C-alpha positions as CSV (number, residue, x, y, z in Angstrom):
1,M,108.3,100.1,62.6
2,L,107.2,102.7,65.2
3,R,107.3,105.5,62.6
4,L,103.8,103.7,61.3
5,T,101.4,106.2,62.6
6,E,98.5,103.7,63.2
7,L,100.9,101.4,65.3
8,L,102.1,104.4,67.4
9,K,98.5,105.2,67.8
10,K,97.5,101.7,68.8
11,V,100.2,101.7,71.3
12,E,99.4,104.7,72.9
13,K,95.7,103.8,73.2
14,L,97.0,100.1,74.9
15,K,99.1,102.2,77.1
16,S,96.3,104.7,78.1
17,L,94.3,102.0,78.9
18,C,96.8,100.6,81.0
19,L,97.3,103.7,83.1
20,R,93.6,104.1,83.5
21,Y,93.5,100.4,84.7
22,A,96.4,101.1,87.1
23,T,94.6,104.2,88.6
24,A,91.6,102.3,89.1
25,T,93.4,99.3,90.8
26,Q,95.1,101.8,93.1
27,W,91.7,103.3,93.9
28,L,90.5,99.6,94.7
29,I,93.4,98.8,96.8
30,S,93.0,101.8,99.2
31,Y,89.2,101.4,99.4
32,S,89.9,98.0,100.4
33,I,92.4,99.1,103.0
34,D,89.7,101.3,104.2
35,I,87.1,98.5,104.5
36,T,89.7,96.5,106.1
37,K,90.2,99.0,109.0
38,L,86.4,98.9,109.6
39,E,86.4,95.1,109.9
40,E,89.2,94.8,112.0
41,P,88.0,93.1,115.3
42,S,88.6,94.4,118.5
43,D,89.0,92.4,121.7
44,S,85.3,92.0,122.5
45,S,83.9,91.2,118.9
46,S,84.6,89.3,115.8
47,V,84.5,90.5,112.3
48,S,81.4,89.2,111.6
49,Q,79.7,90.8,114.8
50,K,81.3,94.0,113.5
51,L,79.7,93.7,110.0
52,K,76.3,92.4,111.7
53,Q,76.5,95.9,113.7
54,L,77.5,98.0,110.6
55,R,74.6,96.6,108.8
56,L,72.0,97.5,111.8
57,K,73.4,100.9,112.5
58,N,73.8,101.9,108.6
59,P,72.2,100.1,106.0
60,S,72.8,102.6,103.5
61,Q,76.7,102.3,104.0
62,V,76.0,98.7,103.2
63,Q,74.1,99.3,100.4
64,K,76.8,102.0,99.0
65,A,79.5,99.1,99.2
66,I,77.5,96.8,97.4
67,T,76.9,99.4,94.6
68,R,80.4,100.2,94.9
69,D,81.6,96.5,94.4
70,A,79.3,96.2,91.4
71,A,80.5,99.4,89.7
72,V,84.1,98.4,90.5
73,T,83.2,94.9,88.6
74,D,81.8,96.6,85.7
75,S,84.6,98.9,85.3
76,I,87.1,96.0,85.5
77,L,85.2,94.4,82.5
78,K,84.9,97.2,80.6
79,F,88.5,97.8,80.6
80,K,89.3,94.0,79.9
81,R,86.9,94.4,76.8
82,E,88.6,97.4,75.6
83,F,91.8,96.1,76.1
84,N,91.5,93.3,74.2
85,A,89.7,94.7,71.5
86,E,92.8,97.2,71.1
87,L,95.1,94.2,71.2
88,Q,93.2,92.2,68.6
89,S,93.2,95.4,66.3
90,L,96.9,95.5,66.7
91,G,97.8,92.4,65.2
92,P,97.0,93.0,61.7
93,I,98.6,96.2,61.9
94,L,101.8,94.2,63.0
95,S,101.1,91.4,60.2
96,T,101.2,94.0,57.8
97,S,104.4,95.3,59.1
98,S,105.9,91.8,59.5
99,Q,107.0,91.6,55.8
100,V,109.2,94.8,56.4
101,E,110.2,93.7,59.9
102,P,110.0,89.8,60.1
103,Y,110.4,89.5,63.9
104,L,106.9,91.0,64.3
105,T,105.3,87.9,62.9
106,H,105.5,85.9,65.8
107,L,104.1,88.9,67.9
108,A,101.3,89.4,65.4
109,Q,100.5,85.5,65.5
110,W,100.7,85.7,69.6
111,I,98.2,88.6,69.5
112,L,96.0,87.5,66.9
113,G,96.0,84.1,68.9
114,F,95.3,85.5,72.2
115,G,91.8,86.5,71.5
116,S,91.0,83.1,70.8
117,D,92.0,81.8,74.2
118,K,89.3,83.8,76.1
């Protein structure tokens, strides 16, 4: 089954997408931790006061954060579209192989049904 070149290429592409997504997620987590440190309230001010002070002191930082948030959202949606497209293209390959390997029939049906649940 895995000797099928086309199937192997699809699995590698899915693996690559997953690794890129994991890397992006790690970056997002570390970025979120840095923002949380910035927002930690001290004894004399609340989180909202800290954010207001940050906005007043450096509005360009706030704009950068908003831009980064939009970029992260776009990136996540792009990963989702790419992954779903690759997953959907894997379904027909598995269906074709399912006559040789019958247990692939259920997997192919699940993958092909996955796209209709979006």
